[in-house]
C-alpha positions in Angstrom: -9.0 -6.0 -22.7 -6.5 -8.8 -22.8 -3.9 -8.9 -20.1 -1.0 -11.3 -19.5 -0.7 -12.6 -16.3 3.2 -13.2 -16.1 2.7 -16.9 -14.4 1.6 -20.3 -15.5 -0.1 -20.9 -12.4 -4.0 -21.5 -13.5 -4.9 -21.1 -9.9 -3.3 -17.6 -9.5 -4.9 -16.4 -12.6 -8.4 -17.7 -11.7 -7.9 -16.0 -8.5 -6.8 -12.8 -9.9 -9.6 -12.7 -12.5 -12.1 -13.1 -9.4 -10.4 -10.2 -7.5 -9.8 -8.2 -10.2 -13.4 -8.2 -11.5 -14.5 -6.8 -8.1 -12.8 -3.2 -9.5 -12.8 -3.9 -13.4 -16.0 -5.0 -15.7 -15.0 -8.7 -16.2 -17.2 -8.8 -19.3 -14.5 -6.9 -21.0 -11.4 -8.6 -19.4 -9.4 -11.5 -20.7 -6.5 -12.9 -18.4 -4.2 -15.0 -20.1 -1.2 -16.9 -19.0 2.7 -17.4 -20.3 1.5 -20.5 -21.7 -1.4 -19.0 -24.0 0.9 -16.6 -25.5 3.7 -19.5 -26.0 6.3 -18.2 -23.7 8.8 -20.7 -23.1 11.4 -21.1 -20.4 11.5 -18.9 -17.2 12.1 -15.2 -16.7 15.1 -15.2 -14.1 14.1 -13.0 -11.0 17.7 -11.6 -10.2 16.2 -8.3 -8.3 17.0 -7.7 -4.8 13.6 -6.5 -3.9 10.1 -7.5 -4.3 9.2 -4.2 -6.6 12.5 -5.3 -8.7 11.4 -8.9 -9.4 7.8 -8.0 -10.3 9.0 -5.4 -12.8 11.4 -7.8 -14.4 8.8 -10.2 -15.0 6.1 -7.8 -16.3 8.4 -6.0 -18.7 9.6 -9.4 -20.0 6.2 -10.5 -20.6 4.9 -7.5 -22.2 8.2 -7.3 -24.5 7.3 -10.8 -25.5 3.5 -10.6 -26.2 2.6 -7.0 -26.8 0.2 -7.2 -24.4 -0.4 -5.5 -21.2 1.3 -7.6 -18.6 1.0 -7.9 -15.0 3.5 -9.9 -12.7 3.7 -10.3 -8.8 6.7 -11.1 -6.2 5.8 -12.1 -2.9 7.3 -13.6 0.3 8.0 -13.3 4.3 9.9 -10.7 5.9 10.8 -11.3 9.5 11.7 -8.2 11.6 14.2 -10.0 13.8 16.0 -11.6 10.8 16.6 -8.2 9.1 13.9 -9.1 6.9 14.8 -12.7 5.8 13.5 -14.6 4.0 12.5 -11.8 1.6 12.8 -12.6 -1.8 14.2 -15.7 -1.3 11.2 -16.8 0.4 10.3 -19.9 -1.8 14.2 -21.1 -1.7 15.0 -20.2 1.9 16.3 -23.7 2.4 18.0 -24.0 -0.7 16.9 -24.9 -4.4 15.0 -28.0 -4.7 13.8 -27.8 -1.2 10.1 -28.0 -0.1 7.8 -25.6 2.1 8.2 -28.0 5.0 12.3 -27.5 4.6 11.7 -23.7 4.6 9.4 -23.5 7.4 12.0 -25.8 9.4 14.3 -23.5 8.5 12.6 -20.5 9.7 12.1 -22.0 13.1 15.5 -22.9 13.9 16.6 -19.2 12.8 14.0 -17.9 15.5 15.0 -20.2 18.1 14.9 -18.4 21.3 14.0 -15.1 19.5 10.8 -13.3 21.5 10.0 -10.7 19.0 8.5 -12.6 16.1 6.9 -10.0 14.4 6.8 -10.6 10.4 5.0 -9.3 7.4 3.8 -11.0 4.2 4.5 -8.6 1.3 3.3 -8.8 -2.1 4.3 -6.4 -4.9 2.7 -6.3 -8.3 3.7 -4.7 -11.5 1.6 -3.6 -14.5 3.4 -2.9 -17.7 1.7 -1.2 -20.8 3.7 -1.7 -24.1 3.3 0.4 -27.2 0.2 -0.2 -29.2 -1.6 -1.7 -26.0 -5.2 -0.2 -25.7 -4.0 1.3 -22.2 -0.7 3.7 -22.1 1.5 5.1 -19.5 4.1 4.3 -16.9 4.1 1.0 -15.1 1.7 0.7 -12.3 3.5 -0.7 -8.9 1.7 -1.3 -5.8 2.4 -3.3 -2.7 0.5 -4.9 -0.2 1.2 -6.2 3.3 -0.2 -7.9 6.1 1.7 -8.0 9.4 1.5 -10.6 11.8 3.8 -13.1 13.8 5.6 -16.2 13.4 4.5 -19.1 15.7 6.8 -21.7 17.6 5.1 -24.6 15.6 2.7 -24.7 12.6 -1.1 -24.6 12.6 -3.9 -25.7 10.0 -4.0 -27.6 7.3 -4.7 -25.3 4.5 -2.7 -22.9 2.4 0.9 -23.0 1.6 4.3 -21.7 2.1 4.7 -20.2 5.6 1.0 -20.1 6.0 1.0 -22.5 8.9 3.4 -20.5 11.0 1.9 -16.9 10.2 -0.5 -15.8 13.0 -2.8 -13.0 12.5 -4.1 -11.8 15.7 -7.2 -10.0 14.6 -8.7 -13.1 13.5 -7.2 -15.6 16.1 -5.8 -17.9 13.3 -3.0 -18.6 11.2 -3.2 -18.2 7.1 -3.3 -22.0 7.2 -6.7 -22.1 9.3 -8.4 -19.4 7.2 -10.8 -20.1 4.4 -10.4 -18.3 1.3 -12.9 -15.7 1.8 -11.2 -14.8 5.0 -7.7 -14.9 3.9 -8.3 -12.8 0.6 -9.9 -10.2 2.8 -6.8 -9.2 4.6 -4.0 -10.8 3.0 -1.1 -9.2 1.4 -1.9 -10.5 -2.2 -5.6 -9.2 -1.7 -4.6 -5.8 -0.9 -2.1 -5.2 -3.8 -4.8 -6.7 -6.1 -7.3 -4.1 -4.8 -4.8 -1.4 -5.4 -3.9 -2.6 -9.0 -7.7 -3.0 -9.7 -8.5 0.7 -8.5 -5.6 2.0 -10.5 -6.6 -0.1 -13.7 -10.3 1.0 -13.4 -9.2 4.7 -13.3 -6.7 4.6 -16.0 -9.5 3.0 -18.2 -12.0 5.6 -17.3 -9.4 8.5 -18.1 -8.9 6.4 -21.4 -12.6 6.3 -22.2 -13.0 9.7 -21.6 -10.0 10.9 -23.8 -11.4 8.8 -26.6 -14.9 10.2 -26.3 -13.4 13.8 -26.3 -11.5 13.1 -29.4 -13.7 10.6 -31.4 -16.9 11.0 -29.8 -16.9 7.4 -29.0 
């Protein structure tokens, strides 16, 4: 089964292949990127929620390719800031600014704030176009990891807001964790787990229907 990941990020696709392989038979699973199917340009993410953006990207990819398509949207929600930066997490400091600028703005906005609870959120959507080997309504899942924002960064790993995001059960920021630790509790790891379980169940049901109809 071929699944299009609505991304050009090879690292993300490799990570998803590894994570989904825990729930789906990886020998029958091929993940491809937007570049692999010849998709040019960008998909405009103009939704107001992570779910809307994930669905926008997955639907656009499926319409272009005719393949089962998966997309995600993720970011940081800070309780004291009313959920900011939210869907604007990657461009919180403005277009063209980097992770350091986003982190600096976040710390400025939280200056003097005592309640620094925050959550990383990842929404994943999977869309099934006509004539795909699996059919049905889109699968939409959300993973969340709750922590708090430190007053200064810690750790050299990760990306984005990872150096500021403290996860108390591990006594580390996301930037201080190795890949295995982070995947075991991260918002993306949880979302992929839910998606993998849902896809595996859909595959099982489809196989059962084919067996009943054709004896396959």
